C-alpha distance (Angstrom), angle and dihedral (degrees) to the residues before:
residue distance angle dihedral
M1 . . .
P2 3.84 . .
Q3 3.79 120.1 .
Y4 3.80 118.5 -138.7
D5 3.83 122.5 -161.3
Y6 3.78 122.1 -145.5
V7 3.80 138.1 179.0
C8 3.82 124.7 -153.7
Q9 3.79 114.8 -126.1
D10 3.84 91.0 -155.6
C11 3.82 104.3 48.5
G12 3.83 101.4 12.4
A13 3.81 94.2 -124.6
Q14 3.79 117.9 153.2
F15 3.78 118.5 -145.8
E16 3.77 142.7 167.4
V17 3.77 129.7 -132.4
R18 3.80 125.9 -167.0
L19 3.81 111.3 -149.1
S20 3.74 137.3 159.9
I21 3.78 113.3 -109.0
S22 3.80 91.3 -111.1
D23 3.84 92.2 51.3
Y24 3.80 90.2 49.5
S25 3.81 90.6 48.3
D26 3.80 91.0 51.7
N27 3.83 93.1 51.7
P28 3.82 119.3 0.6
L29 3.87 93.4 176.2
R30 3.82 116.7 88.5
P31 3.83 129.8 -174.4
C32 3.78 119.6 -116.0
T33 3.76 113.0 -89.6
S34 3.85 91.0 -145.8
C35 3.78 105.4 45.2
G36 3.82 104.6 8.2
S37 3.84 93.6 -121.4
E38 3.80 117.3 156.0
K39 3.82 89.7 -147.9
T40 3.78 97.8 97.9
V41 3.78 132.4 133.8
R42 3.75 130.2 -158.3
V43 3.76 115.7 -116.2
F44 3.78 126.8 -161.5
S45 3.74 119.3 -129.3
G46 3.77 134.1 -175.6
F47 3.78 121.2 -87.2
N48 3.77 138.9 -157.8
V49 3.77 127.0 -126.6
V50 3.77 120.1 -159.3
T51 3.76 117.1 -158.4
S52 3.74 136.1 169.6
R53 3.73 125.6 -144.4
S54 3.79 123.9 -156.2
G55 3.76 131.7 179.0
G56 3.79 99.8 60.0
D57 3.79 110.5 -134.2
N58 3.78 94.9 -2.2
P59 3.81 105.8 131.2
S60 3.79 91.4 -147.0
S61 3.83 90.9 63.0
G62 3.80 98.2 70.7
C63 3.76 135.8 -26.9
G64 3.79 97.5 -45.5
P65 3.77 146.1 -41.4
A66 3.82 117.9 -50.4
C67 3.78 91.8 -4.2
G68 3.79 113.1 175.9
P69 3.80 129.4 -155.8
G70 3.80 113.0 -55.3
C71 3.85 97.4 6.8
C72 3.79 93.5 115.3
A73 3.80 96.0 55.1
């Protein structure tokens, strides 16, 4: 389930909410978990992607043989 990050414009608290995509689509605004204020905004944070690579030095299994982090960008 996706995690959405918010910050309260009244008290400055940052909080996370886990919602299904359909629940978020129905109502993307969430009250502050600290003070209950409705004046919150969604903030975007970084994320991690975990991948696995098989095939060793096979060029068809990625962007090239022995490619290290960032070499495909």
